[in-house]
N, C-alpha and C positions, 0 to 999 in steps of 0.2 A: 237082567234088568239092574238099569244104576239106582243107588237108594238116593232120593232127594237131600242135598245137604241144610242142616238148619241155617246156614245166609241165605239158600235160597228162599226155602220156606220162610225167613226174617222179612223176607221183601217182598213175597206174598201177603203175609199179614199186614206187613205197613200199607199196602191196596187195599186190603179188607178193611181195618180200621179206618183208613181215611174214608172211603165210602159209606163204612156203616155210620161216621159222622153226619157224611152230607145227608142218609137218609134217616138219621136217627132209630138206628135199628142195632140196639146193642146185641140182639140175639145172631146175629151174624156171627159174632167171633165165634160162641160154641158151636155154632153150626159149623164152620168150616174146621174148627177143631177136631170137632168129630170125624168129620171127611177126609183128613189128614192123617187119622188114626191114630192121634197125638192121645198122652196117656192125661186121666185127670178126667175133671168135671165136677158139677156142681157143688157147692158147700153150701147147706142148708141154713137160710138166715131168718129172722120172724119179719122184719119191715125192708128187707132189701135181698138182692141176691145176688152169688158172687161164684164166678169159675174162673178153674186156674187150670192151664195144661201145660205139659211139657215134652219136648220132643230131643232128644240128642242122638247127633250123628254118627257115623263108623270114626270119626277124627276127635269124639268127646265133647264137639261143640254143643251147648244147649240152647235151645231157643222156649223162652215161656211167653205164655199169653195168656193175658188175665181181662177179665172184664166183670164190671161190677154196677151195680146202681144202687142207691138206698132216696131213702124221703129227708128231706130235709127238714122239714117242719118239727117245730117244738110245741111244746103246748100252748094252744089258744093262738097259734099264729099259723098261715101255711105259707108255706115254701116248694118250689119246683123239687122235682127228683132229679138228682146228680147220677150221670151216667160217666163212666170213666172208662176206656179202653187200652191195653197198654202189653205190646209185643217188647222184649229185650232179648238178647243174644248175650250169654255168658259163656266163660273159658275163650274168650278172646282178648287178642292185645289190646284192645280199646270195647269197650262194651259199646254195645248198639241199645238204644231205647227210642220207640217211638208212642206216644202218650197223648189220645184227645180225648176230649170230653165236651160234654153237653148236657145242658139243661133242658125240661121239658116243662113246659107252661102249664102252668094251674089250669089256668079256662082258657080252651083254645080258639 
């Protein structure tokens, strides 16, 4: 069986991130990373969540997938949660980066 390349996986994550942005589903990124067998996981935070994953193929090209959200409120003010998802391909002639973000409204 042929191992998937980091470039192929990068393009999968571009599509996953684009769909996750449209669906406002930040959890799609960690689910997909776990399903792909990427190394990493959640980094515990207090008022936010962050996931970092990586995958390196046989040629040494590395894919990194990140997802995070945080509460942008300050004391005595309400503000939306910010969600950011990113895929980046490293160890290539030119870096590849795809990042999308969305905010969740306070009152639906």
